[in-house]
N, C-alpha and C positions, 0 to 999 in steps of 0.2 A: 264186176262192179260197173263196167261200162253199160251193161244192159239195165241195171238199176237206174242209172242216170237217165237213160233213154225212156224207161218207164215213168220216171218222175217228170220228165219233160212232156211226155205224152199226156199224163194226167193233168199237168198244169195247162196245157193247150186245150184239153177237153173241158176243164173247169171254166176257162176263159170263154170258150164257145157257148157253153150252157148258160153262163151268167148273162152274156150278151143276148142270147135267144130269149131268156126269161124277161130281161128288161125291155125287149122289143115286142113282146106279145101284144098283138092288137086287142085281144080280149082278156087281158090280165085282170081288169076290174071284175068282169063277169066270172072268171075263174076264182077270184078271191071271194066273191059272194057265195059261190057254190061250196068252196072249201070251208068257209065260215059255218055254213049250214051243216055240212058233214061233221065237222069237229064238234059243234054244239050238241048234235044228237049223240055222237059217240061218247062225249063226256057225261051225259045223263046217267049212264049205268056204272060209272066209275066209283070205286070205294075210297080212292086216295084222297087225302085231305091237303096235301102239299104238292104243287106242281111247279117245276122249273121250266122256264120258257126262254125266249130270246127276243131281243129288240131287232126288228126286221131291217135288213140292209140289202142293197144291190137288187132290188125288185123281189125280195123274198116275201112269202106270205106272212101276214101279220096275225099271229094267234091271240093277241092281247084282248080284242073285243070279245071273242068267244070265252076266253078265260075269265074275263071280268063278269060276264053273265053267269058263268059257272060259280064264281065266288059269291055272288049275290044271294044265292039260295041257302048259304050256311056261313055264319060269321066266323066259324073256326077254319074255314078253307083259306089257304094262303097261296099266293102266286109269287114266284121268285124270278128275278133276272140275273144273269151271270155277271160276276166281277172277276177279272183275271187275277189269280194268285201267282204273281211273278216267280216266287221262289219255287213253287211246285210245278209251274207250267200247266196248272189246271184251273178250274172254275169254282168259285164259291157262289152260292145263290142267296141273294138279299131280297127281302120282301119288297114287292112292288105293288102299287095301287095307282089308279088314275090320279094325277096331280101330285104324286109324291116327289120330293126334291130329287133331282138327278144332276149328274156331272158327266163329262166326257171321259172315257177311259183312254188308254194309250193308242187305241185304234179309232178314236173319234166316234165311238158308239156310246150312247147314253147309258148310264148305270145308276141304280138307286144310290142315294147318298144318305148315310147315317141310319139305315134301316137294319133290322135284325137279320142275322144269317141263319139259314136252316138247310137241312138236307132234304131234297125233294123225294117223294115216293114215286113220282112219275116225271119223266123228263121229255119235253117236246123239243126236238132238234130240227134245225133247218137242213134240207138236203139240196145240194147243187144238182144232184142227179140220184137215181136209184135203180137198182137192178132186181132180179128175181130173189125171192125168199129173204127179204129184209136187208139186202146189201145197200149200204149208203155211200154215196160219194159226197164228202164234205169239202171244206176249203183246204184240207191237207195239213192243218196245224196240229192235229192230234189232241186238241183240248178236251173234247168230249170223251175220248177213250181214256185219257189219263184221269179225268174227273170220275168216270164210272168206277175206276179201280180204287178210288178213295172212299166211296160211299158204301156203307154196310147197313142194312141189306141193300143189294143193288136195286136201284129203281128201274121200273119199266121204262124203256127208251122207245119213243114213238117219233118216226120221221114224218115231216110235213113237206110236201113238194107239189108243184103243179104237174099235171100228168104229162106235159111235154118233156119232162126230165127223165123219162123212162129209158134205160139203156139195157136192152135185152142181153147183151154179152158181158155186162159188168159182173165181176167176181170179186169176192173179198180177198184181202191180202192177210198174211199172218199178222196177228195183233189187232185186226179190225174187230170191233164188237158188232154183232148183228143187232138189228132193230127187233123190238118185240112186236111192232106194228108199223104199218106205213099207210098214211092217209093222204089222198090227193083230192082234187076237185072232182074226180070220177067216183069217189067213195073210199071205203076202207079196202085197199087193194091187196093187202097182205096182213095177216096177223098170226103170230106164233100160237101153236096149240098149247093149252094148259094154262 
């Protein structure tokens, strides 16, 4: 049990270091522009009509402009932002659109207020860091893993991260769900077959 605590402490320290590095990137704006472009092109061929995303915090990449452009081409397409379901410890996705009413959640992150709930077919998730073959380092709360377990059929899960978050030695832990794709400012750096 002592080694687990040590692993948890090491992961927390790594997260803190990666978040600080992301916030201090001198070229973060240029990286964001590049990642917007990569995401917009990647979305062109997607068949999904509902995409869950996130409100960017702590220097994360903002996927909402690319998603808004994606939604403009078909009025049946919907974008959702997460709202914490406290009882289940998971997330519910509520429709979001530019200018929709929002309120702060328990973590002081804006969430849609009074919009429809839906289950996304594709889920864009922020990565604090990432490793080979779709391994994601998140914030450690397990919200996305618990959420994925409640949605049937399981949506495709795509990680978004700046390329400076690559951790070549990062390995998944039991219970971690692998990503189906990983997109950075360098392009689509990993995508599952099939």
